[in-house]
C-alpha positions as CSV (number, residue, x, y, z in Angstrom):
1,M,-0.3,-0.1,-0.1
2,S,1.4,3.3,-1.1
3,V,1.1,6.4,1.3
4,P,0.5,9.5,-0.5
5,Y,1.4,12.1,2.5
6,R,4.6,12.5,4.1
7,D,2.8,14.6,6.8
8,R,0.0,17.1,7.2
9,F,1.9,20.2,5.5
10,D,2.5,17.8,2.5
11,A,-1.1,16.9,2.2
12,G,-2.1,20.7,2.5
13,R,0.3,21.5,-0.7
14,K,-1.4,18.8,-2.6
15,L,-5.1,19.8,-1.5
16,A,-4.1,23.4,-2.2
17,A,-3.5,22.7,-5.8
18,E,-7.0,21.0,-6.2
19,L,-8.3,24.4,-4.8
20,A,-6.4,26.8,-7.2
21,R,-9.6,28.1,-8.4
22,F,-9.9,30.0,-5.0
23,R,-6.2,31.7,-5.4
24,N,-6.8,35.3,-4.2
25,H,-10.2,35.1,-4.1
26,P,-11.5,38.4,-2.4
27,A,-14.3,36.6,-0.4
28,A,-12.8,33.1,0.7
29,V,-11.4,32.1,4.1
30,V,-9.6,28.9,5.0
31,L,-11.0,27.3,8.4
32,G,-9.0,24.2,9.7
33,L,-10.6,22.0,12.2
34,P,-8.7,21.5,15.1
35,R,-6.2,20.2,15.7
36,G,-5.0,17.7,12.7
37,G,-6.9,20.1,10.2
38,V,-4.9,23.3,11.1
39,P,-1.6,22.2,9.6
40,V,-3.1,21.0,6.3
41,A,-5.3,24.1,6.2
42,F,-2.2,26.6,6.8
43,E,-0.5,25.2,3.6
44,V,-3.9,25.6,1.6
45,A,-4.0,29.2,2.9
46,Q,-0.5,30.1,2.3
47,S,-0.8,28.5,-1.4
48,L,-3.9,30.3,-1.8
49,A,-3.1,33.6,-0.4
50,L,-6.1,33.4,1.9
51,P,-7.2,34.0,5.5
52,L,-6.5,31.4,7.9
53,D,-8.6,30.5,11.0
54,V,-10.1,27.7,13.0
55,F,-13.4,26.5,13.2
56,L,-13.8,25.1,16.7
57,V,-16.9,22.5,17.1
58,R,-17.4,20.2,19.9
59,K,-19.4,17.1,19.7
60,L,-22.3,16.6,22.3
61,G,-22.1,13.1,23.6
62,V,-24.9,11.4,25.2
63,P,-24.2,11.0,28.6
64,G,-23.2,7.2,29.1
65,H,-23.0,6.9,25.4
66,E,-20.8,9.9,24.7
67,E,-19.7,8.3,21.3
68,L,-23.2,9.1,20.0
69,A,-23.7,12.5,19.1
70,M,-26.8,14.4,20.1
71,G,-25.6,17.6,18.8
72,A,-22.6,19.7,18.5
73,I,-21.6,23.4,19.5
74,A,-19.4,25.7,17.5
75,S,-17.7,28.7,16.9
76,G,-19.9,31.8,17.2
77,G,-22.4,30.4,19.8
78,I,-23.8,28.0,17.4
79,R,-25.5,25.0,18.7
80,V,-27.0,22.2,16.5
81,L,-29.1,19.5,18.0
82,N,-29.7,16.0,16.6
83,Q,-33.8,15.9,17.3
84,D,-34.1,12.2,16.2
85,V,-31.2,11.1,19.1
86,L,-32.9,13.5,21.7
87,R,-36.4,11.8,20.9
88,T,-34.9,8.1,20.7
89,M,-32.9,8.5,23.8
90,R,-35.7,10.8,25.5
91,I,-33.0,13.2,26.2
92,P,-34.8,16.1,28.5
93,P,-33.6,19.6,27.4
94,E,-31.7,20.4,30.9
95,V,-29.4,17.2,30.1
96,V,-28.4,18.7,26.8
97,D,-27.9,21.9,28.5
98,A,-25.4,20.5,31.2
99,V,-23.6,18.9,28.4
100,A,-23.3,21.9,26.2
101,R,-22.1,24.1,29.1
102,R,-19.2,21.7,29.9
103,E,-18.5,21.6,26.3
104,A,-18.4,25.2,25.5
105,Q,-16.0,25.7,28.6
106,E,-13.3,23.7,26.7
107,L,-14.6,25.5,23.5
108,E,-13.9,28.9,25.0
109,R,-10.4,27.6,26.2
110,R,-9.3,26.4,22.7
111,D,-10.7,29.6,21.3
112,R,-8.5,31.7,23.9
113,E,-5.4,29.5,23.3
114,Y,-5.5,29.3,19.4
115,R,-6.6,33.0,18.5
116,D,-4.5,34.9,21.1
117,N,-7.5,37.9,21.1
118,R,-7.5,37.9,17.6
119,P,-11.3,38.3,16.5
120,A,-13.1,35.4,15.1
121,P,-13.4,35.6,10.8
122,R,-16.3,37.3,9.3
123,V,-18.3,34.4,7.5
124,N,-21.5,35.7,6.6
125,G,-21.6,36.0,2.8
126,Q,-17.9,34.5,2.6
127,V,-16.6,31.3,0.7
128,C,-15.5,29.0,3.6
129,I,-13.2,26.3,2.8
130,L,-13.5,23.9,5.6
131,V,-10.2,21.5,5.9
132,D,-9.5,18.5,8.1
133,D,-6.6,15.9,7.7
134,G,-9.0,13.5,6.2
135,L,-12.4,11.9,6.7
136,A,-13.5,8.9,8.4
137,T,-16.8,9.0,9.7
138,G,-17.1,12.2,9.0
139,S,-18.7,13.3,12.5
140,S,-16.9,16.4,13.2
141,M,-16.9,18.1,9.8
142,R,-20.8,17.0,9.5
143,A,-21.3,19.1,12.9
144,A,-18.8,22.0,11.3
145,V,-21.1,22.4,8.1
146,A,-24.3,22.3,9.9
147,A,-23.1,24.8,12.4
148,L,-21.3,27.5,10.0
149,R,-24.5,26.8,7.6
150,Q,-26.3,28.8,10.3
151,Q,-23.9,31.8,10.1
152,E,-24.9,32.1,6.4
153,P,-22.0,32.1,4.4
154,E,-21.9,32.1,0.3
155,R,-20.8,28.7,0.1
156,I,-19.3,25.8,1.9
157,V,-16.4,23.8,0.6
158,V,-15.3,21.2,2.2
159,A,-11.8,19.9,1.5
160,V,-9.6,16.9,2.7
161,P,-6.6,15.1,1.5
162,V,-8.2,11.7,1.8
163,A,-11.8,10.2,2.6
164,P,-13.7,7.3,1.9
165,V,-15.9,7.5,-1.4
166,E,-19.2,6.9,0.4
167,V,-18.5,9.9,3.0
168,V,-17.5,11.8,-0.2
169,R,-20.8,11.4,-1.6
170,E,-22.7,12.2,1.5
171,F,-21.0,15.7,1.7
172,L,-21.8,16.3,-1.5
173,R,-25.7,16.5,-0.2
174,L,-24.7,18.4,2.7
175,A,-22.1,21.1,1.4
176,D,-21.8,23.2,-1.8
177,D,-18.9,21.7,-3.0
178,V,-16.5,18.7,-1.7
179,V,-12.5,18.2,-2.8
180,A,-11.1,15.0,-2.1
181,V,-7.6,14.3,-3.4
182,D,-7.6,10.6,-2.7
183,T,-10.4,8.4,-2.1
184,P,-8.8,5.0,-1.5
185,E,-10.7,1.6,-1.3
186,P,-10.4,-0.2,1.1
187,F,-9.9,3.2,3.4
188,Y,-8.8,1.7,6.7
189,A,-8.3,5.0,8.6
190,V,-7.0,8.5,7.9
191,G,-3.7,7.9,9.7
192,A,-2.8,5.0,7.3
193,W,-2.1,7.3,4.4
194,Y,0.5,9.7,6.3
195,R,4.0,8.5,7.0
196,D,3.8,11.0,10.1
197,F,0.6,11.2,11.6
198,T,2.1,12.8,14.8
199,Q,-0.8,14.5,17.1
200,T,-0.9,18.4,16.5
201,T,-0.4,20.1,19.8
202,D,-2.2,23.3,20.9
203,E,1.0,25.3,20.8
204,E,1.4,24.3,17.3
205,I,-1.8,25.6,16.1
206,R,-1.5,28.8,17.9
207,E,1.9,29.1,16.2
208,L,0.5,28.5,12.9
209,L,-2.6,31.0,13.2
210,A,-0.2,33.7,14.5
211,R,2.3,33.1,11.3
212,A,-0.6,33.0,9.1
213,A,-1.9,36.4,10.4
214,R,1.6,37.7,9.9
215,D,2.5,36.5,6.7
216,L,-1.2,37.6,4.8
217,Q,-0.8,40.8,3.1
218,P,-3.5,43.1,3.6
219,R,-6.4,42.6,1.1
């Protein structure tokens, strides 16, 4: 099995080549999903001369069944709920609120840690390129698309180096455009397609965002 990506930065450069039509777009922004999506997004933003930021999403897991998402919260105070799960599991509003408060604390911590007091990007009316290091089940990206949609961007582009074909098909219905460089079958896992899949740290994310903010010329 050949491994197409040396690391996330290499993957970002290859992904940027597939997004060349957005180079210098006057109303586009690249949004990386922490943690692993940010190094990929950094290379995309650098190659396309676009602003870079993070789009923070926290899954709301069902208490006792945390792997099952009953919703998500995201940057900008957005909350998206899965009504089917809430009805099936008979989860009362006060339980949802308690989980959301706990996850909001972590989201706010990451927001402070990553942005270093820089304001969140304006996404209303913008072309938003949502980037991750790959999609397996797509749960985080699904929450991000749903949350971002509430902020009324002009267009949502889901962009990843690698994803299963069936997940790409799903996002073609959810987003306005999907770019996946590789769709291998069988898929295995995202990390299987990287030679170096070391976990990205909070400090690395902070440094990449700060560097992108310094490097981008006024538009």
